[in-house]
C-alpha positions in Angstrom: 0.1 0.0 0.0 0.9 3.6 -0.6 0.9 5.8 2.6 1.3 9.7 3.0 1.2 10.6 6.6 2.5 13.7 8.4 6.0 13.3 10.1 4.2 13.8 13.7 2.1 10.6 12.8 5.0 8.6 11.4 7.0 9.1 14.8 4.4 6.9 16.4 2.7 4.8 13.8 2.8 0.8 14.3 3.7 -0.1 10.9 1.9 -3.3 9.9 4.8 -4.6 7.6 8.2 -5.6 8.0 9.6 -3.8 5.0 9.4 0.0 4.5 10.3 1.8 1.5 10.6 5.6 1.8 10.4 6.8 -1.7 11.0 10.3 -2.4 8.7 10.7 -5.7 4.9 10.0 -5.7 5.2 8.8 -9.6 7.6 6.2 -8.3 5.2 4.9 -5.5 2.3 4.7 -8.0 4.7 2.4 -10.3 5.7 0.0 -7.5 4.6 -3.6 -8.0 2.9 -5.3 -5.2 5.2 -6.5 -2.7 4.3 -8.7 0.3 5.0 -7.3 3.9 6.0 -4.0 2.3 4.6 -0.5 2.6 5.7 2.3 0.7 5.9 5.6 2.1 5.8 8.7 -0.4 7.4 12.2 -0.2 10.4 11.3 1.7 12.9 13.8 0.1 13.1 16.1 2.9 11.1 14.6 5.6 13.2 12.0 7.4 13.7 13.0 10.8 11.1 10.4 11.8 13.6 7.6 10.5 15.2 7.5 13.8 12.0 6.6 16.1 11.8 3.4 17.9 8.9 2.2 15.8 11.1 1.3 13.0 13.8 -0.5 15.0 12.8 -3.9 13.8 11.9 -3.0 10.3 13.8 -3.4 7.1 14.2 0.2 5.4 15.1 1.3 1.8 15.0 4.7 0.3 14.7 5.4 -3.4 15.1 9.1 -4.5 15.5 10.2 -8.0 18.2 12.3 -9.6 17.5 15.7 -8.2 18.2 17.8 -5.1 15.4 16.3 -3.1 16.2 12.9 -4.2 19.7 13.2 -2.7 18.6 14.7 0.3 
């Protein structure tokens, strides 16, 4: 599923999957194939402070950004 939540909500969200994809570009999120046990979070280019929260300690994280300033955060 594709999710877009505020950083405040993300800090305490109980993610119902083991794999979390942070995708900088909305269009890339819409192009993702279905992946079991995986959640994609869109808009991560400049909004990454929540990545250090305890709710993600036991999760597999991956980030994908395109080749522009926001994608390199």
